[in-house]
N, C-alpha and C positions, 0 to 999 in steps of 0.2 A: 416296572413297566409303566406304572402311573406317573412316575417322575419324568420319564421320557415323553409321554403324551403331554404332560403339563408344560414341559420345556418347549415342545413344538407349538402348543397353543400360545404360550407367551411370545414366542418368536413371531408367529402369525399375527398376533395382536400388535406387536411392535412394528412389523413391516407394513401393516395396513392402517395405522393410526392416521387421524386427520392432521394436516399440517397446523402448526401453531400460527394463529393470526397475528400479524405484526402490522402496525400502522405505517403509513407511507414515510413519515419522518424517521422512524426507527429503522425501517428497511434501508433507506438511503444512508443513514449513519453507518449501518453495518456494511453496506456495499462500499462506502468510502474507506472504512477501516480495512476491509479485506483487500481492496485495490491498493491502498497505501502499503500494506505488507508486500504485495507483489512488486511494487516499484522499488521498495527498499531492498528487496532481494535481487534486483537487477532485471526484472521481467517487464515487458510492455503490458499495458492494460488496454484491452480492446473488446468491443462487443458489437453486435449488429442486430438491429431491430428488424423484424420482418418487413421486407419491402424498402429498406433503407440502406445507405452506405455504412460501411464499418466506421466506427468512431473509437476514440480512446486517447490515451496519453502514452507516448513512448518513453522508454527509459532515458533516451537522449534529451527529450523535452524536459523531463524531470531533472536530469543532471544540469541542464542549462539554468533552470529556475533555482536550483540549489546554489549554483555558482553565483548567480546574481544576488541571492539572499546573503550568502556568506561574504561577498564583497561589501555589502551594506553593513553587515555586522562588524567586519573588521574596521571599517571607517568609523562607525558609531562608537565602538568600544575602545578605540585607540589601541587595539591589539597591534602587535608587531606586524609591520607591513610585509615582512619577509616570511610570514607563516606559510603562505601558499608555495612560495619558492622552496622553503625548507622541506615541506611535505613532498613536493615533487622530487627533490633530490634524495630524500630518505626512501621514497618508493623505488626510485631508480636503483638504489643500493640494495633494495630488498629489506630495509629496516622497518618492518611492519610495526613493531612496538613504538618506534619513534613517530611513525605516521599517526598511530592512534593517540599518542601523547599530544601531537600538534592539533589533531581534530578536537581533543578534549579542551585544549587551550582556547579554541575558537568557539566551540559549542559546550555549554554546560550540561546539556542533555539532548536527547534525540527529538524533543518536542518541536524544535525548529524544522526538522526534516518532515515530521508528520504534518506540521502546519503548511509547509510548502506543497506537499502532496495533496492535502485536503483542498487547498486553494485551486489547484489544477483540476481536481476530480469533481468538486462540488457541482459545477454546471452540467456534468454528465450523469450525475447520480440517479436522477429520476428515470432517464432512458436506460441506464445500466440495470436498474432493478427490473424494469419492464422486459428488457432483453433476456435477463436471467429467467424470468417467469415464462417467457415465450420458449426458451430453450428447454425448460423443464416440461412443458406441455408436449413438445415434439419427441 
């Protein structure tokens, strides 16, 4: 019986603990990181501050920025100019592994995608953090 009481006390303490204080820069970094994951999985990122219009970055805006960055990378690296065409044709055939191979040919890692997302999200981060706090209060 004491073990059950202690378990309930532990759960109560956990549920009612004080939030961990995070400074503004760290909170914004975490917000950008979480929003980047949302964009990478195909979701829009949006928030609304009290008394303001909804703001954010759509997946379409992210895709356009990625397209622009990849075009620059292809030119700068001297990669095959047909990479995007080959990827489109492979996707049309349903050749997912070939698509992934072409993407790997263009990008050595996903850091480029994270950088593109962070560039789009950084100007919104401070308001995004505040909007999240406002949502948590209501």
